C-alpha positions, 0 to 999 in steps of 0.5 A, a space after each residue: 591465500 586461497 580463494 575459499 579463505 578470502 570468502 571465509 574471511 569476508 563472511 566473518 568480517 560481515 558477521 563482525 560488522 552486524 554484531 557491531 551495528 547491533 551493539 551500537 543500537 543496544 540490541 542483540 544479534 540472534 545467531 543465524 544457522 550456519 550458511 543461512 542469511 542472518 535475520 535482520 535486526 529490528 531497528 527503531 524507525 522514526 514515525 513519518 512526520 506526516 502520520 495522522 495525528 492521534 495514531 491508529 484510529 478507532 475502527 468499528 467492529 465488523 460482525 463476521 470478521 475476526 483477526 489474529 497476528 503472531 510472531 513467525 520469524 519469517 524475516 523479522 525478529 521480535 515482532 508480529 509478522 503473520 496475520 489471519 482474518 476469518 470471515 463468516 460463511 457466505 461472505 462476498 469477496 471482491 478484489 483488484 491486483 497488480 498488473 505486473 507481469 512478474 506478479 507473485 504466486 499469491 496474487 495469481 492464486 487470489 485471482 484464480 480463486 476469485 474466478 471460481 464458483 463459491 460453495 454455498 455456506 462456505 466461510 473464507 479467510 485471508 492470511 498475510 505475511 511480511 518480510 518475504 514477498 514470495 515473488 519470482 520464486 517459481 514452482 517453489 513459490 506456488 508450493 508455498 502458497 498451496 501449503 499456507 492456504 491449505 493449512 489455514 483451510 484445514 484448520 478453519 474447516 473451509 475450502 482451500 479455494 476460499 483462503 486468500 493469501 498475500 506476501 510482502 517483502 523481499 523479492 526472489 527469496 523462497 518463502 520459509 512457509 513452514 514458519 507460517 504453517 507451524 503457527 496456524 494453530 496459534 493464529 486460530 486460537 488468537 482470533 478475535 473481533 477487536 484485533 484489527 490494529 494488530 493485524 495492520 501492524 503485522 503487515 508492515 515492512 518499511 512502513 512507520 505506522 499502521 494504516 486504518 480508516 472507517 466509515 458508516 452508512 445508514 441503511 434501510 433498517 440499520 447501520 452499515 459499517 466499513 473498516 479497512 487497513 493497508 500497508 505501503 511505504 515504498 515501491 508505490 506506483 500501483 496499476 490496479 489497487 495498491 500495496 496490500 489493502 483489506 477492507 471489511 464491511 457488514 453490508 449485504 451485497 453480492 460479490 458482483 456488485 461489490 466488484 463493480 463498485 471496487 473497480 469503479 473507484 480504484 482509478 481515482 484512489 489507489 491508482 492515483 498515488 505514487 511514491 517512487 514510480 515502481 509498481 509492486 509484484 504483490 499489490 493486492 486489494 480485497 474487499 469482504 462483505 459479511 452480510 451481517 448488518 441489520 440493514 437490508 440489502 444494499 441497493 438504490 439510494 443506499 447503494 450510492 451512499 455505500 459506494 461513496 463511503 467505500 470510496 472515502 475509505 479507499 481514498 483515506 488509506 491511499 493518502 496514508 500510504 503517501 504520508 508514509 512514503 519512505 523518507 517523506 516530509 511533504 504530502 503533495 497533490 498534483 492537480 491537472 486541469 484543462 487537458 485535451 482529455 483525461 488521459 493527457 491529464 494523467 500523463 502530465 500529473 504522473 510526469 510531474 509527480 514522478 519527476 526526481 527533479 521535482 521531488 527533490 526540489 520539494 524536499 529542499 523547499 525550493 520553488 523550482 517551477 522550471 522543473 515542472 515545466 520540464 516534466 510537462 514537456 516530457 509527459 507526451 501529452 499535448 501542451 501549448 507553452 502560451 496556454 498553460 499555467 502553473 500554480 503553487 496552491 493559490 499562487 500564480 507562478 507562470 502563465 502565457 509562456 513565461 513567469 507571471 510578472 507579479 510572482 515573487 520567489 519569496 512567496 513560492 519559497 514560503 509556500 514550500 515550507 508547508 507539509 501539505 502542498 498543491 501543484 496546479 497545472 492548467 493546460 488550457 486545451 480542454 476539459 480533461 483533469 486528473 489529480 495524483 498524490 505523491 511525496 518528496 524524495 529525500 536522503 532518507 529514501 535512499 538510505 532505506 532502500 540502500 539498506 533494505 536487505 542489510 
């Protein structure tokens, strides 16, 4: 049989397998164009057992912010996959992004736009698609960014320099941006203040639940509101911010002051989480302040309270990302103290949090503290065998160079049955400290990522 015949037979066989999978799931397969990769069939995903009770929270309306979401069919079928946010004129915008050297065209575009001078009275917008990250797509990717942001700018009557975009999903595939630009009129028509949950859903890829958090601050002369949404489940080891996160507030605050607050708090929140040690090409965190609160400009004591509230929203969203880690069944804090300095504490915390051996032991509810010892040793941080201690919650497991004589394996095993765990490490060398949050590594993680493009 000719080589081309084998290719045809393989292609036909793959199509039969896809149809069979869809039939078993009670779903129809939408025929793809000849020669094009078929769009994945939407599969029902069980919600993470660590998801917040009560589902998506009730978030306050933020004056000057409107949301919309539509089905564009970028990759997924029968679900909203593009969202648009319209921001009032003179909204201050700040952001932090992935430091990946292969970051996407959207990230590069956002970074460039935030460095530009903002025209007085100009509005702003954020447009996000899921299913395709538009990363490592060369000039074609840049053209896609320009087409989408340009289309939104024209439809909303705002400068293109004030339209920020994000894409999340498969890397290396050209973004079919015409599917997005053709839906811009529908997005504009659908804009409304109370659609933030819909926008959160539209950003999801392997996420099992939409993520939202809020806070309020009493300002001088009125209340200041903060509401944020995030997506993220896998490829989580940020080095800037995380995944895709958008936080909105009606505070009266300058872009420069907002940027300083954001930069000060990203390290202990989004830069302190890891699911699988992989930093995304698309990580983006934008904060927008519309200035439409009745409260006076944020400064003094109010500024401190506002920053604390902003940090709380950031931490809440970061923890939700871990609670939705792909296949996660355990939420784990690795709490390191007594390091020579904070940098060494971070090395130890991430070495433990990212260790496949530690994470699989946690998944198996096995108190295998020897794997923690190994992770500390490989971290590169200064450590002294006879000074460090290891704890599971309040249980002292090891000290003075060996297992604590009073430690009982059954106590450690009982502790590991919980969903929220704390691994404590004190190096006994100084005042350095760092907490990092992670999850366990289960068979489900392998299944999700093995089938991601199937």
